[in-house]
Each structure stands twice: as C-alpha cells, then as structure tokens.
C-alpha positions in Angstrom: -45.4 18.2 -13.6 -43.2 19.0 -16.6 -40.0 19.2 -14.7 -38.5 17.3 -17.7 -37.7 20.6 -19.2 -35.2 21.2 -16.3 -33.3 18.2 -17.6 -32.8 19.7 -21.0 -29.1 19.8 -21.9 -28.3 18.7 -18.3 -26.0 16.2 -19.9 -25.0 18.3 -22.8 -22.3 20.5 -21.2 -18.7 20.5 -22.1 -17.4 17.0 -22.2 -14.1 15.7 -21.1 -12.8 12.1 -20.6 -14.2 10.3 -17.6 -12.8 11.0 -14.1 -10.4 8.1 -13.9 -8.9 8.8 -17.3 -8.8 12.6 -16.7 -7.0 11.9 -13.4 -4.4 9.9 -15.2 -3.9 12.6 -17.8 -3.7 15.4 -15.2 -1.3 13.3 -13.1 1.0 12.9 -16.1 1.1 16.6 -16.7 3.5 17.4 -13.8 6.0 14.8 -15.0 5.5 15.7 -18.6 6.3 19.4 -18.1 9.7 18.5 -16.7 10.5 15.9 -19.3 9.4 17.9 -22.3 10.9 21.2 -21.2 14.1 19.6 -20.1 14.5 18.1 -23.6 13.9 21.5 -25.0 16.6 23.0 -22.7 19.0 20.4 -23.9 18.2 21.3 -27.5 18.6 25.0 -26.8 22.0 24.4 -25.0 23.7 23.4 -28.3 21.9 20.6 -30.0 19.1 22.5 -31.7 20.2 21.4 -35.1 20.7 17.7 -34.1 18.4 15.1 -35.3 18.0 13.5 -31.9 17.8 14.9 -28.4 21.1 14.2 -26.6 21.2 11.9 -23.6 20.4 13.9 -20.4 23.1 13.5 -17.8 22.6 14.7 -14.2 25.8 16.4 -13.2 24.7 17.8 -9.8 23.9 15.1 -7.2 21.5 17.4 -5.4 19.5 17.9 -8.6 19.3 14.1 -9.0 18.1 13.8 -5.4 15.2 16.1 -6.2 14.4 14.2 -9.4 14.5 10.9 -7.4 11.7 12.1 -5.1 9.8 13.8 -8.0 9.5 10.5 -9.9 8.2 8.8 -6.8 5.4 11.4 -6.8 6.7 12.8 -3.4 6.3 16.3 -4.7 6.6 18.1 -1.3 9.9 16.4 -0.4 11.2 17.1 -3.9 10.3 20.8 -3.9 11.7 21.4 -0.4 15.0 19.6 -1.2 15.2 21.5 -4.5 14.6 24.9 -2.9 17.2 24.2 -0.2 19.7 23.2 -2.9 18.9 26.4 -4.8 19.4 28.4 -1.7 22.9 27.1 -1.2 23.7 27.1 -5.0 24.4 23.4 -5.2 23.1 22.9 -8.7 25.3 25.1 -11.0 24.9 22.7 -14.0 21.1 22.6 -13.9 20.0 26.1 -12.8 17.4 26.6 -15.5 16.2 23.0 -15.3 15.8 23.2 -11.6 13.6 26.3 -12.0 11.5 24.5 -14.6 11.2 21.6 -12.1 10.2 24.0 -9.3 7.6 25.6 -11.5 6.2 22.1 -12.4 6.1 21.1 -8.8 4.3 24.4 -7.9 1.8 23.5 -10.6 1.3 20.1 -9.0 0.0 21.8 -5.9 -2.2 24.2 -7.9 0.2 27.2 -7.2 -0.3 28.6 -10.7 0.6 32.2 -9.8 4.0 31.2 -8.4 4.6 28.9 -11.4 3.6 31.7 -13.7 6.2 34.0 -12.1 8.9 31.3 -12.5 8.0 30.8 -16.2 7.9 34.5 -16.8 11.4 34.9 -15.4 12.7 32.0 -17.5 11.2 33.5 -20.6 12.7 37.0 -19.7 16.1 35.3 -19.6 15.6 34.3 -23.2 14.2 30.8 -22.9 13.7 29.1 -26.3 10.2 28.7 -27.8 9.7 25.0 -26.8 10.3 25.9 -23.1 8.1 29.0 -23.3 5.2 27.4 -25.0 5.1 24.3 -22.9 5.3 26.4 -19.7 2.3 28.5 -20.7 0.3 25.5 -22.0 0.6 23.6 -18.8 -0.1 26.7 -16.8 -3.3 27.3 -18.8 -4.3 23.7 -18.2 -4.0 24.0 -14.5 -5.9 27.3 -14.4 -8.7 25.8 -16.4 -8.9 22.9 -14.0 -9.3 25.4 -11.1 -12.0 27.3 -12.9 -9.9 30.4 -13.5 -11.0 30.8 -17.1 -9.8 34.3 -17.7 -6.3 33.5 -16.4 -6.3 30.3 -18.4 -7.1 32.3 -21.6 -4.4 34.8 -20.8 -1.9 31.9 -20.5 -3.0 30.0 -23.6 -2.8 33.2 -25.6 0.9 33.3 -24.9 1.5 30.0 -26.7 2.9 30.5 -30.2 4.3 27.6 -32.3 6.7 25.7 -30.1 4.4 22.8 -29.1 4.6 19.3 -30.6 1.6 18.1 -32.6 0.0 16.1 -29.8 0.2 19.0 -27.3 -0.8 21.5 -30.0 -4.1 19.5 -30.5 -4.7 19.6 -26.8 -4.1 23.4 -26.9 -6.8 23.9 -29.5 -9.2 21.7 -27.5 -8.4 23.7 -24.4 -9.1 27.0 -26.2 -12.5 25.6 -27.4 -13.4 24.6 -23.9 -12.5 28.0 -22.6 -14.7 29.7 -25.3 -17.6 27.4 -24.3 -17.1 28.2 -20.7 -17.9 31.9 -21.4 -20.7 31.1 -23.8 -18.9 31.8 -27.1 -20.2 28.7 -28.8 -19.8 29.9 -32.4 -16.0 30.5 -32.1 -15.7 27.2 -30.1 -17.4 25.4 -32.9 -15.0 26.9 -35.4 -12.0 25.5 -33.5 -13.6 22.1 -32.8 -14.6 21.7 -36.4 -10.9 21.6 -37.3 -9.7 19.1 -34.6 -12.8 16.9 -34.5 -11.6 14.7 -37.4 -10.4 11.2 -36.6 -10.9 8.4 -34.0 -9.9 8.0 -30.4 -9.7 11.0 -28.1 -11.0 13.3 -30.9 -14.5 11.8 -30.1 -14.7 14.3 -27.2 -14.0 17.1 -29.6 -16.8 15.8 -31.9 -19.2 15.7 -28.9 -18.3 19.2 -27.8 -18.6 20.3 -31.5 -22.1 19.0 -31.6 -23.1 20.7 -28.4 -21.4 24.0 -29.5 -23.3 23.9 -32.9 -26.6 23.3 -31.2 -26.1 26.1 -28.7 -24.8 28.5 -31.4 -28.0 28.0 -33.4 -26.8 25.4 -36.0 -29.2 22.7 -34.6 -29.2 20.5 -37.7 -25.4 20.2 -37.9 -25.0 19.8 -34.2 -27.7 17.1 -34.1 -26.1 15.2 -37.0 -22.7 15.2 -35.3 -24.2 13.9 -32.0 -26.4 11.4 -33.9 -23.3 9.9 -35.6 -21.7 9.4 -32.2 -24.9 8.0 -30.8 -25.1 5.2 -33.4 -21.5 4.0 -33.2 -20.3 0.8 -31.4 -17.5 1.1 -29.0 -15.4 -1.4 -27.2 -14.5 0.7 -24.2 -16.8 1.7 -21.4 -15.5 5.3 -21.6 -16.8 5.7 -25.2 -20.0 3.8 -24.6 -20.8 6.3 -21.8 -20.0 9.1 -24.2 -22.4 7.5 -26.8 -25.1 7.4 -24.1 -24.5 11.0 -23.2 -24.9 12.0 -26.8 -28.2 10.1 -27.2 -29.6 11.6 -23.9 -28.7 15.1 -25.1 -30.3 14.4 -28.5 -33.4 13.0 -26.8 -34.0 16.0 -24.6 -33.2 18.4 -27.4 -35.9 16.6 -29.5 -38.3 16.9 -26.6 -37.7 20.6 -26.4 -38.5 20.8 -30.2 -41.8 18.8 -29.5 -40.5 15.9 -31.6 -41.4 13.1 -29.3 -41.0 10.3 -31.9 -37.5 11.3 -32.6 -36.8 11.7 -28.9 -37.8 8.1 -28.3 -35.6 6.9 -31.1 -32.6 8.6 -29.6 -33.4 7.5 -26.0 -33.9 3.9 -27.0 -30.2 3.7 -27.8 -29.2 4.4 -24.2 -28.1 1.3 -22.2 -30.4 0.3 -19.3 -27.4 -0.4 -17.1 -25.4 2.7 -18.0 -24.8 5.8 -15.9 -27.4 7.8 -17.9 -30.1 5.2 -17.9 -32.2 7.0 -15.3 -32.3 10.2 -17.4 -33.1 8.2 -20.5 -36.0 6.3 -18.9 -37.4 9.6 -17.6 -37.1 11.2 -21.0 -38.6 8.2 -22.7 -41.6 8.4 -20.5 -42.1 12.1 -21.2 -41.8 11.4 -24.9 -44.6 8.8 -24.7 -46.7 11.3 -22.6 -46.2 13.9 -25.3 -47.7 11.4 -27.8 -50.7 11.0 -25.5 -49.6 7.4 -24.6 -49.6 7.4 -20.8 -49.8 3.6 -20.8 -46.5 3.4 -22.7 -45.0 6.1 -20.4 -45.8 3.9 -17.4 -43.4 1.2 -18.5 -40.1 3.2 -18.2 -41.4 5.3 -15.3 -42.4 2.2 -13.2 -38.9 0.7 -13.8 -37.3 4.0 -12.9 -39.4 4.6 -9.7 -38.0 1.3 -8.3 -34.4 2.5 -8.4 -32.3 4.3 -5.8 -34.2 7.3 -4.6 -31.1 9.4 -4.2 -31.3 10.1 -7.9 -33.4 13.1 -8.9 -34.7 11.3 -11.9 -36.0 8.5 -9.7 -37.8 11.0 -7.4 -39.4 12.6 -10.4 -40.5 9.2 -11.7 -42.3 8.6 -8.3 -44.5 11.6 -9.3 -44.7 10.6 -13.0 -46.1 7.2 -12.3 -49.3 8.4 -10.5 -49.6 11.2 -13.0 -49.7 8.6 -15.8 -52.2 6.5 -13.8 -54.4 9.6 -13.4 -54.2 10.2 -17.1 -55.5 6.6 -17.6 -58.3 7.2 -15.2 -57.0 4.9 -12.5 -57.5 7.4 -9.8 -57.5 5.0 -6.8 -54.1 3.6 -7.9 -52.9 7.1 -8.7 -53.9 8.2 -5.2 -52.0 5.3 -3.6 -48.9 6.0 -5.7 -49.0 9.7 -4.8 -49.2 8.8 -1.1 -46.4 6.3 -1.5 -44.4 9.1 -3.2 -45.0 11.4 -0.3 -43.8 8.8 2.1 -40.8 8.1 0.0 -40.0 11.9 -0.1 -40.3 12.0 3.7 -38.0 9.0 4.1 -35.5 10.5 1.7 -35.7 13.8 3.5 -34.9 12.1 6.8 -32.0 10.3 5.2 -30.7 13.6 3.9 -30.9 15.0 7.4 -28.9 12.0 8.7 -26.3 12.7 5.9 -26.2 16.4 6.8 -25.6 15.5 10.5 -22.8 13.1 9.6 -21.2 15.7 7.4 -21.4 18.3 10.2 -19.9 15.7 12.6 -16.9 15.5 10.3 -17.4 11.9 9.1 -17.2 12.9 5.4 -13.9 14.7 5.5 -12.3 12.3 8.0 -13.5 9.3 6.0 -12.2 10.8 2.7 -8.8 11.4 4.2 -8.6 7.9 5.8 -9.7 6.1 2.7 -7.7 8.2 0.2 -4.2 8.4 1.6 -1.5 10.3 -0.3 0.2 13.1 1.7 2.4 14.4 -1.1 0.3 13.7 -4.2 -0.3 17.4 -5.0 -3.0 18.8 -7.2 -3.3 15.8 -9.5 -4.5 13.5 -6.6 -8.1 12.4 -6.9 -10.7 10.8 -4.6 -11.0 7.1 -5.4 -12.7 5.5 -2.4 -15.8 6.8 -0.6 -16.1 7.0 3.2 -18.5 5.0 5.3 -21.6 7.2 5.6 -25.2 6.6 6.7 -26.4 7.0 3.1 -23.4 7.0 0.8 -25.4 7.5 -2.4 -26.0 11.2 -1.4 -22.3 11.8 -1.8 -22.4 11.4 -5.6 -23.9 14.8 -6.2 -21.6 16.3 -3.6 -18.3 14.9 -4.9 -19.2 15.7 -8.5 -18.9 19.4 -7.7 -15.7 21.0 -8.9 -15.8 23.5 -6.0 -15.9 20.6 -3.5 -13.0 18.8 -5.2 -10.8 21.9 -5.3 -11.7 22.9 -1.7 -11.0 19.3 -0.5 -7.6 19.4 -2.1 -6.8 22.6 -0.3 -8.0 21.0 3.0 -5.9 17.9 2.4 -2.8 20.0 1.7 -3.4 22.1 4.8 -3.7 18.9 6.9 -0.4 17.7 5.5 1.3 21.1 6.2 -0.1 21.0 9.7 1.3 17.5 10.3 4.6 18.5 8.7 4.9 21.5 11.1 4.1 19.2 14.0 6.9 16.9 13.0 9.3 19.9 12.7 8.2 21.1 16.2 9.2 17.7 17.6 12.4 17.7 15.6 13.3 21.2 16.9 12.8 19.9 20.4 15.2 17.0 19.7 17.7 19.4 18.1 17.5 21.6 21.2 18.3 18.5 23.4 21.1 17.5 21.1 22.6 21.0 21.3 22.3 21.0 25.1 24.1 17.7 25.2 26.8 18.9 22.9 27.3 22.0 25.0 27.5 20.1 28.2 29.9 17.6 26.7 32.1 20.4 25.4 32.1 22.1 28.8 33.1 18.8 30.5 35.7 17.6 28.1 37.5 20.8 27.4 39.4 21.0 30.7 40.5 17.4 30.4 41.7 17.9 26.8 43.6 21.0 27.8 45.1 19.1 30.8 46.2 16.3 28.4 47.7 18.8 26.0 49.7 20.5 28.8 50.8 17.1 30.2 52.2 16.1 26.8 54.6 19.1 26.9 54.8 19.8 23.2 57.6 22.2 23.7 59.8 19.5 25.2 59.2 17.3 22.3 60.1 20.2 19.9 63.4 20.7 21.8 64.2 17.0 21.6 63.4 17.1 17.9 65.8 19.9 17.4 68.6 18.0 19.2 67.9 15.0 17.0 67.9 17.2 13.8 71.3 18.7 14.8 72.8 15.3 15.5 71.5 13.9 12.2 73.1 16.9 10.4 76.4 16.1 12.1 76.2 12.4 11.3 75.6 13.3 7.6 78.4 15.8 7.5 80.9 13.5 9.2 79.6 10.3 7.5 79.4 8.8 11.0 78.1 5.4 10.1 78.4 4.0 13.6 75.9 6.7 14.8 73.3 4.9 12.6 74.4 1.4 13.5 71.8 -1.1 14.8 72.0 -2.7 18.3 73.8 -5.8 17.1 76.5 -3.7 15.4 76.9 -1.5 18.4 77.3 -4.5 20.6 79.9 -5.9 18.2 81.7 -2.5 18.1 81.9 -2.5 21.9 83.4 -6.0 21.9 85.9 -5.1 19.2 87.0 -2.0 21.2 87.6 -4.3 24.3 89.7 -6.7 22.1 91.6 -3.8 20.6 92.5 -2.4 24.1 93.5 -5.9 25.3 95.7 -6.6 22.2 97.4 -3.2 22.6 99.1 -4.3 25.8 99.7 -7.9 25.0 103.3 -7.8 23.6 104.6 -9.1 20.3 104.3 -12.8 20.7 103.4 -14.6 17.4 100.0 -15.6 18.7 99.3 -11.9 19.6 100.4 -10.7 16.2 98.0 -13.2 14.6 95.2 -12.1 16.8 95.8 -8.4 15.9 95.6 -9.4 12.2 92.3 -11.2 12.8 91.0 -8.1 14.8 92.0 -5.8 11.9 90.1 -7.9 9.4 87.0 -8.1 11.5 87.0 -4.4 12.3 87.5 -3.6 8.6 84.6 -5.9 7.7 82.4 -4.1 10.2 83.5 -0.7 9.0 82.8 -1.7 5.4 79.3 -3.0 6.4 78.4 0.1 8.3 79.7 2.4 5.5 77.7 0.4 2.9 74.4 0.7 4.9 75.0 4.4 5.8 73.1 6.0 2.8 70.0 3.9 3.3 70.0 4.4 7.1 70.5 8.1 6.6 67.5 8.2 4.3 65.4 6.3 6.8 66.5 8.6 9.6 65.5 11.7 7.6 62.2 10.1 6.7 61.5 9.4 10.4 62.5 13.0 11.2 60.0 14.3 8.6 57.3 12.0 10.1 58.1 13.4 13.5 57.8 16.9 12.1 54.4 16.1 10.6 53.3 14.6 13.9 54.4 17.6 15.8 52.7 19.9 13.3 49.5 18.0 13.6 49.8 18.1 17.4 50.4 21.9 17.3 47.4 22.2 14.9 45.2 20.2 17.3 46.4 22.3 20.1 45.6 25.5 18.2 42.2 24.0 17.3 41.5 23.2 20.9 42.4 26.8 21.7 40.2 28.1 18.9 37.3 25.8 19.9 37.6 27.1 23.4 37.0 30.6 22.0 34.7 29.9 19.0 32.6 26.8 19.9 30.5 28.7 22.5 29.7 31.3 19.9 28.8 28.5 17.4 26.5 26.9 20.0 24.8 30.3 20.5 24.3 30.7 16.7 22.7 27.2 16.5 20.6 28.0 19.6 19.5 31.3 17.9 18.5 29.5 14.7 16.5 26.9 16.6 14.8 29.6 18.6 14.0 31.6 15.4 12.6 28.4 13.7 10.6 27.6 16.9 9.2 31.2 16.8 8.2 30.8 13.2 6.7 27.4 13.8 4.6 28.7 16.7 3.4 31.5 14.5 2.6 29.1 11.6 0.9 26.3 13.6 -2.1 28.3 14.8 -2.4 30.0 11.5 -2.5 26.7 9.6 -4.8 25.2 12.2 -7.1 28.1 11.8 -7.1 27.9 8.0 -7.6 24.1 8.2 -10.7 24.5 10.4 -12.0 27.3 8.2 -11.5 25.2 5.1 -13.1 22.3 6.9 -16.2 24.4 7.6 -16.2 25.7 4.0 -16.2 22.1 2.6 -18.8 20.9 5.0 -21.0 23.8 4.1 -20.6 23.1 0.4 -21.6 19.5 0.9 -24.5 20.5 3.2 -25.7 23.2 0.7 -25.9 20.5 -2.0 -27.9 18.2 0.2 -30.1 21.1 1.3 -30.8 21.8 -2.4 -31.8 18.1 -2.7 -34.2 18.6 0.3 -35.7 21.7 -1.4 -36.3 19.7 -4.5 -37.9 17.0 -2.4 -40.2 19.6 -0.8 -41.2 20.8 -4.3 -42.0 17.2 -5.3 -43.9 16.7 -2.1 -45.9 19.8 -2.6 -46.7 18.7 -6.2 -47.8 15.3 -4.9 -50.0 16.9 -2.3 -51.6 19.2 -4.8 -52.3 16.2 -7.1 -53.8 14.3 -4.2 -56.0 17.3 -3.5 -57.1 17.3 -7.1 -58.1 13.6 -6.9 -60.1 14.2 -3.7 -61.8 17.2 -5.3 -62.8 15.0 -8.2 -64.2 12.4 -5.8 -66.1 15.0 -3.8 -67.3 17.3 -6.6 -67.4 14.7 -9.4 -65.5 17.1 -11.6 -62.4 16.9 -13.7 -59.3 17.3 -11.4 -57.9 19.9 -13.6 -61.1 22.1 -13.3 -61.6 21.5 -9.5 -58.8 23.9 -8.7 -60.1 26.7 -11.0 
C-alpha cells in the first residue's frame, strides 16, 4: 500500500518558470540574439569606445526585407528570403549581421548544429567577444531545451566574459541546471548558492538550490532554503505554485525521514485549489497514517478520492480510503470501497482504451494542429489549446513529456514543409504554363514584328536623313535664311518675286518707280527678318536633326534587339524550362521523402502518447490487483475469523 514512497521528490526536480512564462522567455530568445549581437557588431565596427550604441541603419533593402518578416515571427519566410539574398550577394553592408540573423533563425527551428557552424565561422573570422559569447549562450540554451545536455555544456563552456549582467546570471543558472541534469548536485549547489540571492526570478535559483543541497547530502541547509520559500506570501500565481511545490517536496522528504508531524506542517501550507493539492492531500493522509491516526487520514483521502480519476494521486486515494477504514475496523465499509475502487479502475481503464483508440485514429495530432495554428512559429512555438478528445484529462500527462513536445514540433514543421512543397508544385505548374504562353506569343509575334521592321525601311529613312544633313550644312555655310523660312514667309517671298518680275518690265513711269521703291523696302524688311531669325532656326533644325538621329539609333537598336531575340530568346526559354524541370525533379524527390518522414514522425508521436497511457493502464492494473488482494484479506477474515494480515501467511 505504501506507494507514497514513489511520490518522494516527484515534485522536487529541477524547477524552471511555468510553461507560459517559459514560452515567452524562449520566444524572446530568437529576437534577442539578433538585437543583442547586432548591437555588438556595431560596437565592434568602430564604436567600441563610445558611451552609447550608435543608431542601426539598414543600408541594404533586402536585409530590411528579411528583418520585416523576422519581427512578424514569420521565420521561415525570413530565412528563405535571407538565404536567397545571400546567394545573390545583395547585402554587402550587412554580411556578418545577416549571418547572425540566419544563425538565430536556424536556432528558432531547433537547428542547433547548423547554427553552431555559422557561429563558429563568425568567430573564426575574428568576431568580437560580445558576439561570440551571446552566440554560444543562446546555442547552449536551445540545446538544453532539446535535452542535449552534453552539447549544451560544450557550448556554455565556450562563453567567456562578454555577456551583460542579466544574461550572465542566466548563464550560471543554465550551468547549474546542466550539472543537476547529470547528477552533480554538489557543484550545482555551489553555483546556485552564488546567484540565489535576491527577489524575483532568483526564487527559482533558491528552489533549485534547496533541491540540490538535499540531494547532495546537506539536508538541513536544503530544507531550510525550501522552508523559507514555503512560508512566504506571493502575489503572482507563478510564485504561489512554486511555494506549493516547495512545501510538497518538504512534506515528502519529511515522510521519508519518518517525521510525520513535520510532514503535516509542511503539507498544510499547500493550497487546496492549487495544481499540487492532490499530492499534498495524499501525503497528508500518509502522514496521519504514520502517526497511527487512520481517522484523520480519512479526511484528506476522502476529499481526494472524489476528484478527477485521471490523476494518479486520486487513484491511489481510492485505495487509501478503504485501507484506512480497514485500519479502523470498518470492514464492511472497507469492502464496499475496495469494490468501488475496482469498478473505478475498470472504468478508468476503459476510458484510457478510448483515448488510445482516439490517438491511434489521429484525433490528437490533427486536433493539436487545428487548435494551435502557427505555420512559421519555429522552435519557440508552444501548445496552448487542447483538442477535443473523449477524455481530455488523460492528455495532461502526455503533453507534459518533453519528448512529446519536441517530437510534435518536428511533426508540425514537417507538415509545414510538406504544404510548402505542395504550393511550390502548384507554382511550378503555373510557371510552366506561363513559359509556354510566352514561347507561343514569341513565336506568333516575331514574324509580325520582323515584317513591320522591314516595311518601315530603316535604310530609306537613313538616306533621307543624310540628304537633310547635307542640306542643313549647305544652309549653314551659305547663311541661306530663306531655306529655313516658315510657310508664311515663303508665300510672301513668292508674291514678292512675282511683283519684282512684273515691275521689271513696266517702264519708268513715276507710279512704277514709286512701286519699285515700295517693293525694295518690303523685300529688305523681309530679308532683315529672315536673317534675324536664322540663328535660332538653324539651332532648332540641328536639334531636330539630333532627335532624328536618336530616333534612328533607337530604331536600329530595336531592330538589332529583335534580331538578337530571334536568336537568343529560344535559348532563354530553354534555360527557364530546364530550371523548372530541375526544380520539379527535386520537388518530386522531396515530396515523398517529407511525406514519409511526416508519417513516421506521426507514428512516433502517437506511440509516445500511447506508451504514456499504457503506463497509466499498468498502474491501474497494479492498483486493481492491490484492491483485489485487500478484498481477499477481508473475506479471509470473515471466513477464518482471523486478522487479515495473518490470513495470507
């Protein structure tokens, strides 16, 4: 019956902020790595001695485009645009910063090896200490999240002294967590003892310090540390939960030391409505039982037994209640409660079977994807809404597993990659149609364009232009103003010539002489006017000639272009067709591979979830066997009139 020992230190593992706060902190890591390291790059570029970090100006539009998507948390679009721009060398002013951003984006998808290679290359190029230390720190943080403790230790060991105070404190906390992960509690306690001074987030360091001290043998110091946390009042739910966790850990530790009174004093501090209330009620009952007070044990156990049976503590309470009744001599009631417990175990086992069937049918994964959208959220995305399942409470233990969380992120990213490849497959088909249309249009229009070019007769226009140029040169050399006269002036010149010819054969009468004088004056005025306008008209004529030359040159260029297009465009079409065909080949190679990996990952996740539920079923079977054994003992007592404990000997 004493399964309570199995709960010892169940809540006393390494402690970090609750899931929602941890998610926010991890989600900020990807943005922080770029912002922090970019500032360091700017300092290293020439302002290392300045008091303030200079304003960061984006000089390359393509780099700004990637940043735009990055700050929208569209990490996949950001990294693909960034890598395309790097391929075509479009970011000469931000080469190192672009690499840092790419490394941060790889980290956001959990690609710590690729990010490590990028950071290593940057460091080999002589990156300043702030860049180097931040890079290794965030790399270690991601590796720790993925459970790669050895790799995380290797990365954190490369950090020297380039971190700001807030990140340096996180670094020491991370080092302590890594030491605790491999069981080196003494060294972890040494680190935590330094940073566990002060309020706020340092409370987690104090909790971990208490656990590390207890597990390293310094029980008194560790207990005092946890006891101080367990007696404090906190305004936030986060820290109240941590206080409950400390008290539960202290309570079960006292139970292990056979100090039931102290265990009760610790467990009494735990809130009845908190997340750890079930464990506290179970432990409080066992403390009363250790003090030979089964009547007092019945109070918390009866309350606990009425709660949701998906919790292991509740299931154990269903056995503890009839056990306490038997200790009190109420065997008939105990027998009823044991039978009720067996029925409850059977019902819970059937519910687990239904949950297993739903998981194998894909309802868990499909529901998680449907209720937690976020295609490009990367590694810092977390589950917030549970799917509709027959018995959703069973999912708590499943989703709490780190292996499940990591595997589900891989599955989600594979699904996104598959849908992305599907979109590209459709896009390639559209591009192929566009290319076919362009090729057909080119084939149809080229003969018409060539015919139009031939009909224009560019050579005839060039010959006419040469005649005009020669004439303009003659006019300029001879200062032939009438050659540039306008229509009105030419008409007047014709009329004057007729008058001149008429007067030349009209004799010497006085009226004729007067007419000749008037003709002379009008002709002179006209000559003066034409001569005065000659320079401006000559300039306009030369300008028109230059425009004609430009038009002819453009026409010849177009004609040449048409000729080149006739030769080159088919080859260009072929190159595009070859690229589309190559991409199509790669897509058709990737699509089944991604589909296979997706299905494989789906099976892995479902089996992880099913394995957890099967473990719950096995625990139910143990409880059921225990209950049947207790029932048999009670029947033996009724039959033999002996003590139940001796009836089995």
